[in-house]
C-alpha positions in Angstrom: -14.9 121.7 73.4 -18.1 119.6 73.1 -17.9 116.0 74.4 -18.3 113.3 71.8 -21.6 111.3 71.7 -21.7 108.2 74.0 -20.6 104.9 72.6 -23.2 102.2 71.9 -24.5 100.4 74.9 -23.3 97.0 73.7 -19.8 98.3 73.3 -19.9 99.8 76.8 -21.2 96.5 78.1 -18.2 94.6 76.7 -15.8 97.1 78.4 -17.7 96.6 81.7 -17.3 92.8 81.4 -13.6 93.3 80.7 -13.2 95.4 83.8 -15.3 93.0 85.9 -13.0 90.1 85.1 -9.9 92.3 84.8 -9.1 91.0 81.3 -5.7 91.8 79.8 -6.6 93.8 76.6 -4.9 95.1 73.5 -6.7 98.3 72.7 -6.4 99.4 69.1 -6.9 103.1 68.7 -8.4 105.0 65.7 -5.0 106.7 65.2 -3.4 103.2 64.6 -1.6 103.0 68.0 -2.1 100.1 70.4 -2.1 100.0 74.2 -1.9 96.8 76.2 -3.0 96.7 79.8 -5.4 95.2 82.3 -9.0 96.6 82.2 -9.6 98.2 85.6 -12.7 100.5 85.4 -14.8 102.8 83.3 -15.8 106.3 84.2 -17.1 109.6 82.8 -15.3 112.9 83.3 -16.4 116.2 81.7 -18.8 114.3 79.4 -16.0 112.0 78.1 -16.3 108.2 78.6 -13.0 106.7 79.7 -11.6 103.2 79.9 -9.1 102.8 82.8 -6.2 100.4 82.1 -3.5 99.3 84.5 -0.2 99.1 82.7 2.8 98.0 84.8 1.1 99.3 88.0 0.4 102.7 86.4 -3.1 103.9 85.5 -3.9 105.1 82.0 -7.2 106.6 80.9 -8.3 106.0 77.3 -11.1 108.0 75.7 -13.7 105.4 74.5 -14.4 107.3 71.3 -10.8 106.9 70.3 -11.0 103.1 70.5 -11.2 101.2 67.2 -11.2 97.7 68.6 -10.2 95.6 71.6 -8.6 92.2 71.6 -8.8 90.2 74.8 -5.5 88.5 75.6 -6.8 86.7 78.7 -7.3 82.9 78.0 -10.9 81.6 78.1 -12.5 85.0 78.2 -16.2 85.5 77.6 -15.4 87.3 74.3 -12.2 87.7 72.3 -12.5 90.8 70.1 -14.9 93.7 69.7 -14.8 96.2 66.9 -16.1 99.7 67.6 -18.2 100.7 64.6 -18.4 104.4 63.7 -21.6 106.0 62.7 -22.5 109.2 61.0 
């Protein structure tokens, strides 16, 4: 299976900032589900870009191309919401 194209750099930058400051996020997925957790890291595995969330001391990997939007729940964050636009 071919890996999806990388997400836009500005979207990746927002996720990196969220991880740097360990923001609490509500991640809205393209399938309509939501996942809430603390942003921990980003990584690439087998060509897939992943957001790593800590949820109740467990680690969860989320494919970045499956994210529709993130809402920052941490007060006084550097940004509050980012929508992941789809192209093509």
